[in-house]
C-alpha positions in Angstrom: 19.1 115.8 118.7 22.8 115.5 118.2 24.2 117.4 115.3 25.8 114.3 113.8 22.3 112.6 113.7 20.9 115.3 111.4 19.9 114.9 107.7 20.9 117.9 105.6 19.8 118.9 102.0 22.0 121.3 100.1 20.5 122.9 97.0 22.6 125.1 94.8 23.0 125.2 91.0 26.8 125.6 91.5 28.4 122.2 92.0 31.4 123.9 93.6 29.2 125.6 96.2 27.4 122.3 96.9 30.6 120.3 97.3 32.2 122.9 99.5 29.3 122.9 101.9 29.1 119.1 101.8 32.7 118.8 102.7 32.4 121.2 105.6 29.2 119.6 106.9 31.0 116.2 106.8 33.6 117.6 109.2 30.8 118.2 111.8 30.2 114.4 111.7 27.0 114.6 109.7 26.9 111.6 107.3 23.4 112.0 105.9 23.8 114.8 103.3 21.8 115.1 100.1 22.2 117.4 97.1 19.9 119.1 94.6 20.9 121.2 91.6 17.7 123.3 91.2 14.5 124.2 93.0 12.4 121.4 91.5 14.9 118.8 92.5 15.1 120.3 96.0 11.4 120.0 96.5 11.4 116.3 95.3 14.4 115.4 97.5 12.9 117.2 100.5 9.7 115.0 100.3 11.9 111.9 99.8 14.5 112.4 102.6 12.7 114.7 105.1 15.9 116.6 106.1 16.3 118.4 109.4 17.9 121.4 107.6 17.9 122.7 104.0 20.5 125.1 102.6 18.9 126.7 99.6 20.4 129.1 97.0 17.9 131.8 96.0 19.0 132.3 92.3 18.6 129.0 90.5 17.3 127.7 87.2 14.0 125.7 86.7 12.5 126.7 90.0 13.9 129.6 92.1 14.9 129.1 95.7 12.1 131.3 96.9 9.5 129.2 95.0 11.1 126.0 96.2 10.9 127.3 99.8 7.2 128.0 99.4 6.5 124.5 98.0 8.6 122.9 100.8 6.7 125.0 103.5 3.4 123.9 102.0 4.3 120.2 102.3 5.9 120.7 105.8 5.3 124.0 107.7 8.0 123.0 110.2 10.7 122.7 107.6 14.0 124.5 108.5 15.1 126.1 105.2 18.2 128.4 105.3 18.3 130.7 102.3 21.7 131.7 100.8 22.4 134.3 98.2 25.4 136.2 96.8 22.9 138.7 95.5 21.9 139.6 99.0 19.4 142.3 98.1 16.8 143.5 100.6 14.0 142.3 98.4 15.3 138.7 98.4 15.7 138.8 102.1 12.1 140.1 102.6 10.8 137.5 100.2 12.6 134.7 101.9 11.4 135.7 105.4 7.9 136.2 104.1 7.9 132.7 102.6 9.0 131.2 105.9 12.8 130.9 105.7 14.5 129.8 108.9 17.5 132.0 108.3 19.3 133.9 105.6 23.1 133.6 104.9 25.2 135.7 102.7 27.4 133.9 100.2 30.2 132.9 100.4 28.7 131.2 103.4 31.0 131.2 106.4 31.6 127.8 108.0 31.0 129.1 111.5 27.6 130.4 110.4 26.7 127.0 109.0 27.8 125.3 112.2 25.9 127.7 114.5 22.7 127.4 112.4 22.8 123.6 112.5 23.5 123.6 116.3 20.5 125.9 116.8 18.2 123.6 114.8 19.5 120.5 116.7 18.8 122.2 120.0 15.3 123.2 118.9 14.6 119.6 118.0 15.1 118.4 121.6 
């Protein structure tokens, strides 16, 4: 799969964080980018658009990132969910890995990490 053919879902309760990531992903040529502001919205959007990659904040209102990750993995065990947190505690990391996270990125997320992660997912899809 070519990186520009990917569909990406960005889930973060911070509009600034979502917009920043959206703008960077657009520079990679990816046009199909969706957003969610909390975990419940992320799960609904995931089922609707079936993205190739999901960037998910851990600390969010309504439904946490970890709980949303679990629900997404239940509906699609192959889902590629990349967890992000500024509160990068070991317990969050362990919970995310245990729940089936594809990767874990520390906030603020570095653009080169985003690009590398998306390239890896695209390669695995081939």
